[in-house]
C-alpha positions in Angstrom: -111.3 48.1 -103.5 -110.0 49.1 -99.7 -109.8 52.9 -98.9 -106.5 53.7 -98.9 -107.0 57.5 -98.6 -107.8 57.3 -94.8 -105.1 58.0 -92.4 -105.9 56.5 -88.7 -103.6 57.6 -86.2 -103.4 55.1 -83.0 -101.9 57.0 -79.5 -100.1 53.8 -77.9 -98.6 51.1 -78.9 -99.5 48.3 -76.2 -102.2 45.4 -76.8 -105.1 47.7 -77.9 -103.2 49.9 -80.1 -101.3 47.2 -81.7 -104.3 45.1 -82.4 -106.3 47.8 -83.7 -103.5 48.9 -85.8 -103.1 45.6 -87.8 -106.8 45.3 -88.5 -107.0 48.5 -89.9 -103.7 48.1 -92.0 -105.0 44.3 -93.1 -108.2 46.2 -94.8 -105.9 48.9 -96.3 -105.8 51.7 -93.9 -102.9 54.2 -93.6 -101.7 53.8 -89.9 -99.5 55.4 -87.7 -98.8 54.5 -84.2 -97.4 56.9 -81.6 -96.1 55.7 -78.7 -94.3 57.5 -75.7 -91.7 54.7 -74.8 -89.1 53.6 -76.7 -91.1 50.1 -77.0 -93.9 48.4 -77.6 -96.2 46.5 -75.3 -97.4 49.6 -72.7 -98.3 47.6 -69.4 -96.8 44.5 -70.8 -93.0 44.7 -69.9 -90.7 41.9 -70.5 -87.9 41.9 -68.3 -84.3 40.7 -69.7 -84.2 36.8 -69.9 -80.3 37.1 -69.3 -81.5 38.5 -65.7 -84.3 36.1 -64.7 -83.2 32.9 -66.6 -86.5 33.5 -68.6 -88.7 36.2 -70.1 -89.8 37.2 -67.0 -92.7 39.7 -67.0 -92.6 43.3 -65.3 -96.3 43.9 -65.9 -98.9 41.7 -67.0 -98.2 37.8 -66.6 -101.5 35.8 -66.7 -104.0 34.5 -69.4 -107.1 34.5 -67.5 -109.8 32.1 -68.3 -111.2 31.7 -72.0 -109.4 34.5 -73.5 -110.8 33.7 -77.1 -108.9 36.6 -78.8 -105.7 35.9 -76.7 -105.8 32.4 -77.5 -106.5 32.7 -81.4 -103.4 35.1 -81.6 -101.1 32.6 -79.5 -102.1 30.3 -82.2 -101.5 32.4 -85.1 -98.2 33.3 -83.7 -97.1 29.5 -83.0 -97.0 30.2 -79.5 -98.3 28.0 -76.5 -99.9 28.3 -73.4 -98.8 26.6 -70.0 -101.7 26.3 -67.2 -100.7 27.1 -63.5 -100.8 24.0 -61.1 -99.9 23.7 -57.5 -101.2 24.4 -54.0 -102.2 27.8 -52.3 -100.4 28.6 -48.8 -101.1 31.2 -46.3 -99.1 32.8 -43.3 -101.2 33.8 -40.5 -98.5 35.6 -38.9 -97.1 32.6 -37.2 -97.1 29.4 -39.3 -97.6 28.5 -42.9 -100.8 26.5 -44.1 -102.3 25.0 -47.1 -105.1 27.8 -48.0 -108.7 26.5 -47.4 -110.9 27.9 -50.2 -114.0 26.8 -48.4 -115.8 29.2 -46.4 -119.1 28.1 -44.5 -120.7 31.0 -45.6 -120.2 30.3 -49.4 -123.6 28.9 -50.2 -125.3 31.8 -48.5 -122.8 34.3 -50.2 -123.9 32.5 -53.6 -127.7 32.7 -53.2 -127.5 36.3 -52.4 -125.3 37.1 -55.3 -127.7 35.0 -57.5 -130.6 36.9 -56.7 -129.3 40.2 -56.9 -131.1 42.5 -59.4 -129.6 46.1 -58.6 -125.8 47.0 -58.6 -124.4 48.3 -55.3 -120.6 48.7 -54.2 -119.0 45.6 -52.4 -118.9 47.7 -49.2 -122.6 48.5 -49.5 -123.3 44.5 -50.5 -121.4 43.4 -47.3 -123.0 45.9 -44.9 -126.5 45.2 -46.1 -126.5 41.4 -46.5 -123.0 40.1 -43.9 -123.3 42.5 -41.3 -122.9 40.3 -38.4 -119.6 39.4 -36.8 -120.0 36.0 -37.8 -119.6 37.0 -41.4 -116.3 38.9 -40.4 -113.8 36.2 -42.0 -115.8 36.0 -45.0 -115.9 40.0 -45.4 -111.9 40.4 -44.6 -111.6 37.6 -47.5 -113.6 39.5 -50.1 -112.2 42.7 -49.4 -108.7 41.4 -49.7 -109.7 40.0 -53.1 -111.2 42.9 -54.5 -108.4 45.5 -53.2 -105.4 42.6 -54.1 -106.5 40.6 -57.0 -109.0 43.5 -58.6 -106.9 46.7 -57.5 -110.0 48.0 -56.6 -111.7 49.9 -53.8 -114.6 48.0 -52.2 -116.6 51.3 -51.5 -116.5 52.1 -55.1 -116.4 48.7 -56.8 -119.6 47.0 -58.6 -120.7 43.7 -57.1 -122.7 42.8 -60.5 -119.3 43.6 -62.1 -117.4 41.1 -60.1 -120.7 38.6 -59.6 -119.3 36.1 -62.3 -115.8 35.7 -60.7 -117.1 35.3 -57.2 -119.5 32.9 -58.4 -117.1 30.5 -60.2 -115.0 30.6 -56.8 -112.0 31.9 -58.7 -111.6 28.4 -60.2 -111.2 29.7 -63.9 -107.7 28.5 -65.4 -105.0 30.9 -65.2 -101.8 30.3 -67.6 -99.0 31.7 -68.8 -97.4 32.2 -72.5 -94.6 29.9 -73.0 -92.2 33.1 -73.6 -94.1 35.6 -72.0 -96.3 38.0 -73.2 -93.7 39.7 -74.9 -93.4 37.2 -77.6 -97.1 38.0 -78.6 -96.3 41.8 -78.6 -93.0 41.1 -80.8 -95.6 39.1 -83.1 -98.1 41.7 -83.6 -95.8 44.5 -84.0 -94.1 42.4 -86.8 -97.7 41.9 -88.0 -98.1 45.4 -87.9 -95.1 46.5 -89.8 -95.6 43.8 -92.4 -98.9 45.6 -93.2 -97.2 48.8 -93.4 -97.9 50.4 -90.4 -95.6 53.1 -89.1 -94.5 52.6 -85.6 -93.2 56.1 -83.8 -91.3 55.8 -80.4 -90.6 58.8 -78.2 -93.8 60.2 -79.2 -95.7 61.7 -76.1 -98.6 63.1 -77.5 -99.9 66.1 -75.9 -103.1 67.2 -77.7 -105.1 66.6 -80.7 -106.4 69.2 -82.8 -109.6 69.6 -84.7 -110.1 72.8 -87.1 -111.3 71.2 -90.1 -108.5 68.8 -90.6 -107.2 66.6 -87.7 -103.8 67.2 -86.1 -102.0 65.1 -83.3 -99.8 67.3 -81.7 -96.5 65.8 -79.6 -94.5 67.3 -77.0 -91.4 69.1 -78.8 -93.9 70.5 -81.3 -94.2 67.5 -84.1 -97.7 67.2 -85.2 -99.3 64.6 -87.2 -101.9 65.2 -89.8 -104.7 62.2 -89.8 -108.4 61.8 -90.4 -109.1 59.5 -87.3 -107.4 59.2 -84.0 -107.8 56.1 -81.6 -106.6 57.0 -78.0 -105.7 53.7 -76.3 -103.7 55.2 -73.5 -104.4 54.2 -69.6 -107.4 56.0 -68.3 -105.5 58.4 -66.1 -103.1 59.8 -69.1 -106.9 60.7 -70.8 -106.8 63.9 -68.7 -103.0 65.0 -69.7 -104.2 65.4 -73.3 -106.0 68.3 -74.6 -109.1 67.2 -76.5 -111.3 68.8 -79.0 -114.6 69.9 -76.9 -116.7 66.8 -78.3 -114.0 64.2 -77.6 -113.2 65.9 -74.0 -116.8 65.7 -73.1 -117.0 61.9 -74.0 -113.5 61.5 -72.0 -115.3 63.0 -68.7 -117.3 59.7 -68.5 -113.9 57.8 -67.6 -114.0 59.1 -64.1 -116.9 56.7 -63.7 -114.4 54.0 -64.4 -112.0 52.8 -61.5 -108.3 52.5 -62.1 -106.2 50.7 -59.5 -102.5 50.2 -58.7 -100.3 47.6 -58.7 -96.8 47.3 -57.3 -94.8 44.1 -58.5 -91.1 42.8 -57.3 -89.5 39.8 -58.7 -86.8 38.2 -57.1 -84.4 35.5 -58.7 -82.8 33.5 -55.8 -79.4 31.1 -56.2 -81.9 28.0 -55.3 -85.8 27.9 -54.4 -85.2 27.7 -50.8 -88.9 27.4 -49.9 -88.6 24.1 -51.2 -85.7 23.3 -48.5 -87.4 24.7 -45.7 -90.5 22.7 -46.3 -90.8 19.8 -48.1 -94.3 20.0 -48.7 -93.6 23.7 -50.2 -92.5 21.8 -53.6 -95.7 22.4 -55.6 -96.3 26.0 -53.8 -98.0 28.3 -56.5 -99.7 31.3 -54.6 -98.5 32.7 -50.9 -100.8 35.0 -49.0 -100.2 36.8 -46.1 -100.5 40.3 -44.3 -96.8 41.2 -44.7 -96.3 44.8 -46.4 -95.9 42.8 -49.6 -99.0 40.5 -49.3 -99.0 38.3 -52.3 -96.3 35.9 -53.5 -95.9 33.1 -56.5 -93.6 30.8 -57.9 -93.3 30.1 -61.6 -94.7 26.5 -61.7 -95.0 24.4 -63.4 -91.8 25.9 -64.4 -88.8 25.3 -62.1 -86.9 29.0 -62.5 -86.2 29.9 -58.6 -88.1 33.2 -58.9 -90.5 34.7 -56.6 -92.9 37.4 -57.9 -94.2 39.8 -55.1 -97.5 41.6 -55.7 -99.8 44.3 -53.7 -102.4 45.6 -55.4 -105.3 48.0 -54.6 -105.8 51.3 -52.9 -103.4 50.7 -50.0 -100.4 51.1 -52.4 -100.7 54.5 -51.8 -99.2 53.5 -48.3 -95.6 52.7 -50.3 -95.7 55.7 -52.5 -92.6 57.3 -51.1 -90.2 54.0 -51.8 -88.0 53.5 -54.9 -87.3 50.7 -56.7 -84.5 49.4 -54.2 -86.4 50.2 -51.2 -89.3 48.1 -53.0 -87.2 45.3 -53.2 -85.8 45.6 -49.5 -89.6 45.5 -48.3 -90.2 42.4 -50.5 -87.3 40.6 -49.0 -88.2 41.6 -45.3 -92.1 40.0 -46.1 -90.6 36.7 -47.3 -88.1 36.7 -44.4 -91.2 37.0 -42.1 -93.2 34.4 -43.5 -90.5 31.7 -43.6 -88.8 32.8 -40.5 -85.3 33.6 -42.0 -83.1 36.6 -41.8 -83.7 39.4 -44.1 -79.6 39.8 -44.5 -79.3 35.6 -45.0 -82.3 36.2 -47.8 -80.7 39.0 -49.7 -77.7 37.2 -49.9 -79.2 34.6 -51.8 -81.2 37.1 -54.6 -79.1 36.9 -58.0 -81.4 39.4 -59.6 -84.1 41.7 -58.4 -86.7 44.0 -60.1 -89.5 46.1 -59.0 -92.4 48.3 -60.3 -94.5 50.7 -59.0 -97.0 51.1 -61.8 -98.4 54.5 -60.1 -94.9 56.1 -61.0 -94.7 54.8 -64.2 -95.4 58.2 -66.5 -97.1 56.6 -69.2 -99.3 54.3 -67.2 -100.0 56.3 -63.8 -101.3 52.8 -62.6 -102.2 49.3 -63.6 -105.3 48.6 -64.7 -109.1 49.4 -64.4 -112.1 47.8 -62.8 -116.0 48.4 -62.9 -117.9 50.8 -60.4 -121.8 50.8 -60.5 -121.6 53.3 -63.2 -119.2 51.6 -65.5 -121.2 50.2 -68.0 -123.0 53.5 -69.0 -119.5 55.4 -69.1 -118.1 52.6 -71.3 -121.3 52.9 -73.7 -120.5 56.9 -73.9 -116.8 56.4 -74.7 -117.1 53.6 -77.2 -119.4 55.7 -79.2 -117.9 56.5 -82.8 -119.3 59.9 -83.2 -116.4 62.2 -84.2 -112.7 61.7 -85.5 -111.8 60.8 -81.8 -112.4 57.5 -80.8 -111.1 55.5 -77.3 -110.0 52.1 -76.7 -108.2 50.0 -74.2 -108.6 47.1 -71.3 -110.9 50.3 -69.8 -113.8 50.0 -72.3 -114.0 46.1 -72.7 -117.7 45.5 -71.3 -117.3 41.6 -71.3 -116.1 39.9 -67.8 -112.4 40.1 -67.2 -112.1 44.2 -68.1 -108.3 45.0 -66.9 -106.7 42.2 -68.7 -104.8 42.0 -71.9 -107.7 39.8 -73.1 -109.9 43.0 -72.6 -107.5 45.2 -74.5 -107.1 43.3 -77.6 -110.8 42.5 -77.9 -111.2 46.6 -77.5 -108.6 47.1 -80.1 -110.5 44.5 -82.4 -113.8 46.3 -81.5 -112.7 49.8 -82.3 -111.0 49.0 -85.7 -114.7 47.4 -86.4 -116.1 51.0 -85.6 -113.8 52.7 -88.1 -115.2 50.4 -90.6 -118.6 50.9 -89.9 -117.8 54.9 -89.7 
């Protein structure tokens, strides 16, 4: 007989919160989700299909690697994946060329990584093992990947946490969900409601109080009494919620986990102009440059005339003063330079545009987490089930791909397991 008396409050209706809620409600627990936004999904943010011609992604977009929890959910939901295929190009300031993945020092890098026993920051690793001028190009490439892809700081990011990613040369598969991550979130939210989960929108949690009973307090004074709380908010928001002393001490460990920012820009054009610029760009997937918005990708293998701009990591702080319109202008200017076009002419070709600096989002304050050499120890502290306040989310995932939706889903599932065992 399942225990229906225990009431679990979950703060956040993102992937981790929904996944934990469904698992708990299926087991007969009473579950209430408190969500600050007026929608589910958190850093998964679908954009209107009417604007972009398909359910575009303002937040998380790709499914990385094996992602077993994600793939299992997709099968349940009757959703499918489309793998990304095509060519990667780069712009060196003068011309476009196919990106060469080969580095003459690749074998040496792999050998040093393979022998590494103690953790170092990326910057220290490069200083210690690859300091000479001959390695300058490789150092730049690694630092660009750490900042742009992992949204991390080379002076703080863990080499051991990134080693597996580097040792497969970044060749693990990337795919998109047909219908977008929004379709997966809709499925999870419907599943939660079907099992009796109450989801309250516009509930901005400000404090969790422990005075014999547990109360979750929201802005405006509303309070929810419960037996346990699962906090699934992004790391920067943990500092904004007043916590009981034991939970506050645990939350302090989050300072040893990195958290990075991303600026994402989507531009829908009247036509795929890049294909008309050059015939050999017909299978373009990713485009790299040193422009203000340095990374762009197409929707290949789909034919939507949309380019997505991406700027990740600490240098996004340089654009902190730009609003949505200014970010869109910066994106258009970056593309115009790469393709040798007039920004004005290119802007006239834009049918729809959106830009998000995730650092400006009050309920995210950034994009996703990354590991420092002290992160695994911090995660172990935060994952302890010693008290009524539990922590969950992508930042607590101890597998390879922290910072991903897979990490959030797996963490939510793991946290639900802690409740059952507790």
